[in-house]
C-alpha positions as CSV (number, residue, x, y, z in Angstrom):
1,M,109.3,-68.6,13.4
2,Q,108.6,-67.6,9.8
3,D,105.6,-65.7,8.6
4,I,102.9,-67.9,6.9
5,K,100.6,-67.2,3.9
6,I,97.0,-68.3,4.0
7,T,94.7,-68.3,1.1
8,I,91.0,-68.1,1.9
9,L,88.4,-69.1,-0.8
10,Q,84.9,-67.7,-0.6
11,T,82.7,-69.2,-3.2
12,T,79.3,-70.6,-4.0
13,L,78.8,-74.4,-3.7
14,E,76.8,-76.7,-6.0
15,W,74.1,-78.5,-4.0
16,E,75.1,-82.1,-3.3
17,D,77.2,-82.3,-6.5
18,V,80.7,-83.5,-5.7
19,D,82.0,-83.5,-9.2
20,K,80.9,-79.9,-10.0
21,N,82.3,-78.6,-6.7
22,L,85.7,-80.2,-7.1
23,S,85.9,-79.0,-10.7
24,S,85.1,-75.5,-9.5
25,F,87.8,-75.6,-6.9
26,D,90.3,-76.9,-9.6
27,N,89.5,-73.7,-11.6
28,L,90.0,-71.5,-8.6
29,F,93.3,-73.2,-7.6
30,S,94.6,-72.5,-11.1
31,Q,94.3,-68.8,-10.4
32,I,96.3,-68.8,-7.2
33,D,99.8,-67.7,-7.8
34,D,100.9,-66.4,-4.4
35,K,102.4,-69.7,-3.3
36,P,100.5,-70.0,0.0
37,D,101.4,-72.3,2.9
38,L,97.7,-73.1,3.5
39,I,94.5,-73.0,1.5
40,V,91.2,-72.9,3.5
41,L,88.0,-74.2,2.0
42,P,84.4,-73.9,3.4
43,E,82.6,-76.5,5.4
44,E,81.4,-79.5,3.4
45,F,83.0,-78.0,0.4
46,N,82.3,-80.9,-1.9
47,T,78.5,-81.2,-1.2
48,A,77.4,-78.0,0.6
49,F,75.8,-78.4,4.0
50,S,73.9,-81.7,3.5
51,V,72.3,-83.8,6.2
52,K,72.1,-86.8,4.0
53,P,75.3,-88.6,5.1
54,E,74.0,-92.0,4.0
55,R,74.1,-90.7,0.4
56,F,77.2,-88.5,0.3
57,Y,79.6,-90.0,2.8
58,E,83.1,-91.0,1.8
59,K,85.8,-93.2,3.3
60,L,89.2,-91.8,4.1
61,D,90.5,-93.2,0.8
62,G,87.6,-91.8,-1.2
63,K,87.3,-89.5,-4.2
64,T,87.5,-86.2,-2.3
65,M,90.4,-87.3,-0.2
66,I,92.3,-88.3,-3.3
67,W,91.5,-85.0,-4.9
68,M,92.8,-83.1,-1.8
69,A,96.0,-85.1,-1.8
70,K,96.6,-84.4,-5.5
71,N,96.0,-80.7,-5.2
72,A,98.0,-80.3,-2.0
73,S,100.9,-81.9,-3.8
74,L,100.4,-79.7,-7.0
75,M,100.1,-76.5,-4.9
76,N,102.8,-77.6,-2.5
77,C,100.8,-76.4,0.5
78,V,98.3,-77.7,3.1
79,I,94.6,-77.8,2.0
80,T,91.9,-77.9,4.6
81,G,88.1,-78.2,4.5
82,S,85.4,-80.6,5.7
83,L,83.4,-83.4,4.1
84,I,81.2,-86.2,5.3
85,I,83.2,-89.2,6.5
86,K,82.0,-92.6,7.6
87,E,84.0,-94.3,10.3
88,N,83.0,-97.4,12.2
89,N,79.4,-97.1,11.1
90,E,79.2,-93.5,12.3
91,Y,78.9,-90.4,10.1
92,F,81.0,-87.3,10.9
93,N,81.4,-83.8,9.5
94,T,85.1,-84.1,9.3
95,L,87.7,-81.4,8.7
96,I,90.8,-82.8,6.8
97,W,94.2,-81.2,7.1
98,M,95.9,-82.5,4.0
99,R,99.7,-82.0,3.6
100,P,101.6,-81.9,0.3
101,D,103.1,-85.4,1.0
102,G,99.7,-87.0,1.3
103,S,99.7,-87.3,5.1
104,Y,96.8,-85.8,6.9
105,E,95.1,-85.1,10.2
106,S,91.3,-85.0,10.9
107,Y,88.9,-83.3,13.2
108,H,85.3,-84.3,13.7
109,K,82.9,-81.4,14.2
110,R,82.2,-81.2,17.9
111,H,79.0,-79.1,18.0
112,L,76.4,-80.4,15.6
113,F,73.9,-77.9,14.3
114,R,70.7,-78.9,16.0
115,M,68.5,-76.3,14.2
116,G,69.5,-77.9,10.9
117,K,69.0,-81.5,12.3
118,E,72.6,-82.3,11.9
119,H,72.6,-84.0,15.3
120,L,70.1,-86.6,14.1
121,K,72.4,-88.1,11.5
122,F,75.9,-87.3,12.6
123,S,78.1,-88.2,15.6
124,E,79.9,-85.6,17.7
125,G,83.6,-85.2,17.7
126,R,85.4,-86.1,20.9
127,S,88.6,-84.0,20.8
128,R,90.2,-80.9,19.4
129,L,93.0,-80.9,16.9
130,I,96.1,-78.8,17.1
131,V,98.4,-79.0,14.0
132,E,101.7,-77.4,13.2
133,L,102.7,-75.4,10.1
134,K,106.1,-73.9,9.9
135,D,106.2,-74.0,13.7
136,W,102.9,-72.2,14.0
137,K,100.3,-74.0,16.1
138,I,96.9,-74.0,14.5
139,C,93.4,-75.1,15.8
140,P,90.9,-75.7,13.1
141,L,87.2,-75.9,13.9
142,I,83.8,-76.0,12.1
143,C,80.9,-73.6,11.8
144,Y,78.6,-74.0,14.8
145,D,81.7,-74.6,17.0
146,L,82.1,-70.8,16.8
147,R,79.2,-70.3,19.3
148,F,81.0,-72.3,22.0
149,P,84.0,-70.3,23.4
150,V,85.1,-72.8,25.9
151,W,85.8,-75.4,23.2
152,A,88.0,-72.8,21.4
153,K,89.7,-71.4,24.5
154,N,93.4,-71.0,24.2
155,T,95.7,-71.8,27.1
156,F,99.0,-70.3,28.3
157,K,101.3,-72.6,30.2
158,N,105.0,-72.3,30.9
159,E,104.9,-69.0,28.9
160,K,103.7,-70.8,25.8
161,Y,100.3,-70.5,24.0
162,E,98.6,-73.7,23.0
163,Y,97.9,-72.3,19.5
164,D,98.6,-69.2,17.4
165,V,95.8,-69.4,14.7
166,L,92.2,-70.4,15.1
167,I,90.3,-71.4,11.9
168,Y,86.6,-71.7,11.4
169,I,85.2,-73.1,8.1
170,A,81.5,-72.7,7.6
171,N,78.2,-72.8,5.8
172,W,76.8,-69.9,8.0
173,P,73.5,-68.4,6.7
174,E,73.3,-64.7,5.9
175,I,70.4,-64.2,8.3
176,R,72.9,-64.7,11.2
177,S,75.9,-62.9,9.6
178,H,76.0,-60.4,12.4
179,S,76.7,-63.2,14.9
180,W,79.3,-64.7,12.6
181,K,81.2,-61.5,12.2
182,T,81.0,-60.5,15.9
183,L,82.0,-63.9,17.3
184,L,85.0,-64.2,15.0
185,L,86.3,-60.9,16.4
186,A,85.6,-62.0,20.0
187,R,87.5,-65.3,19.5
188,A,90.6,-63.4,18.2
189,I,90.6,-61.0,21.1
190,E,89.9,-63.4,23.9
191,N,92.4,-66.0,22.7
192,Q,95.2,-63.6,21.6
193,A,95.5,-65.4,18.3
194,F,94.9,-64.8,14.6
195,V,91.4,-66.0,13.5
196,V,90.6,-67.2,10.0
197,G,86.9,-67.5,9.1
198,V,85.9,-69.0,5.7
199,N,82.2,-69.1,4.7
200,R,80.4,-69.8,1.5
201,I,78.1,-67.6,-0.6
202,G,75.1,-68.2,-2.7
203,E,72.0,-70.2,-2.1
204,D,71.7,-73.9,-1.1
205,G,69.2,-76.6,-2.0
206,N,67.0,-75.5,1.0
207,N,66.8,-71.9,-0.3
208,I,69.0,-70.7,2.4
209,S,71.2,-67.7,1.5
210,Y,74.9,-67.2,2.5
211,S,76.8,-63.9,2.3
212,G,80.3,-65.2,3.0
213,D,81.7,-62.5,5.2
214,S,85.0,-64.4,5.2
215,A,87.7,-62.7,7.1
216,V,91.2,-62.9,8.7
217,I,91.5,-61.1,12.0
218,N,94.6,-60.3,14.0
219,P,94.9,-60.9,17.8
220,K,93.7,-57.3,18.5
221,G,90.4,-58.0,16.7
222,E,91.3,-56.0,13.6
223,I,90.3,-57.4,10.2
224,I,93.3,-57.7,7.9
225,S,91.6,-59.2,4.9
226,N,89.7,-57.5,2.1
227,I,87.1,-60.0,0.7
228,Q,83.7,-58.4,0.3
229,P,80.4,-60.2,1.2
230,N,78.4,-62.0,-1.5
231,R,81.3,-62.1,-4.0
232,E,83.2,-65.1,-5.2
233,A,86.8,-64.3,-4.4
234,F,90.0,-65.6,-2.9
235,E,92.7,-63.7,-1.1
236,T,96.2,-64.6,0.3
237,I,97.0,-63.0,3.6
238,N,100.4,-62.9,5.3
239,L,100.3,-63.8,9.0
240,S,103.2,-62.0,10.6
241,Y,105.0,-63.7,13.5
242,S,106.5,-60.4,14.6
243,I,103.0,-58.8,14.9
244,L,101.8,-61.8,16.8
245,T,104.6,-61.7,19.3
246,S,104.4,-57.9,19.6
247,I,100.7,-58.0,20.5
248,R,101.1,-60.8,23.0
249,S,104.2,-59.3,24.7
250,K,102.6,-55.8,25.0
251,F,99.4,-57.1,26.5
252,N,99.7,-60.7,27.7
253,A,96.4,-61.5,29.3
254,G,97.5,-65.2,29.2
255,F,99.2,-64.9,32.6
256,D,95.7,-64.2,34.1
257,W,93.6,-66.7,32.2
258,D,91.6,-69.1,34.3
259,N,92.7,-72.7,34.4
260,F,89.9,-75.1,33.3
261,K,89.2,-78.6,32.1
262,I,86.7,-79.5,29.5
263,S,84.3,-82.4,30.4
264,T,82.7,-83.6,27.2
265,K,79.1,-84.9,27.0
266,I,80.3,-88.3,25.6
């Protein structure tokens, strides 16, 4: 397998303003010259964390989806982030995995943020998503999912790991930044995988502050990125396949992981 390059974008988001947010990301994309394989945007990157799906939902052929397809093609890489999608009269906080050829995969957020009343307006996702990028297997999740380790648990069967990279996109408030940073480290160590966490900065329409604390972490739990909190920035990080295999071969806890089956609430 080849190494892959991932660009993480830590930025403020304009409250419930799709046009301004997409324009802002256009500007940031124009500054990226590292030719990444994947660009990771925050949760609900086009509106910020809104619980007004009836006002800001899109269909899978809507403005933001068209924008993602256009930019994935222009940047010749995958772009991922979440937005509010309406399907079959239900609203979902949906992560889109948009490829340069316009094809895509989607993941509906499983754990809805009860304290922010997300569960009152949105429907839960029913399954995880594992995607491939240059033979790497990647599991993308959303914000509050980070607090539920069983949902993210890697598996090791027939001497193969289910995934190699775990991604969390978020609107995670600064007041709980210690939990964000600690749980990202834990997920990397316990799953023997790279972890990518992308969070916004600034203040939203509910006067909630966000410090970002975006990071890329190797399977030993070591931070390998350099983005500082509370600063708009982007960074491209190389994920090394040789480092991944070296860490796993020298200390392969996968052989001793417990077998389990997830029984969803739905």
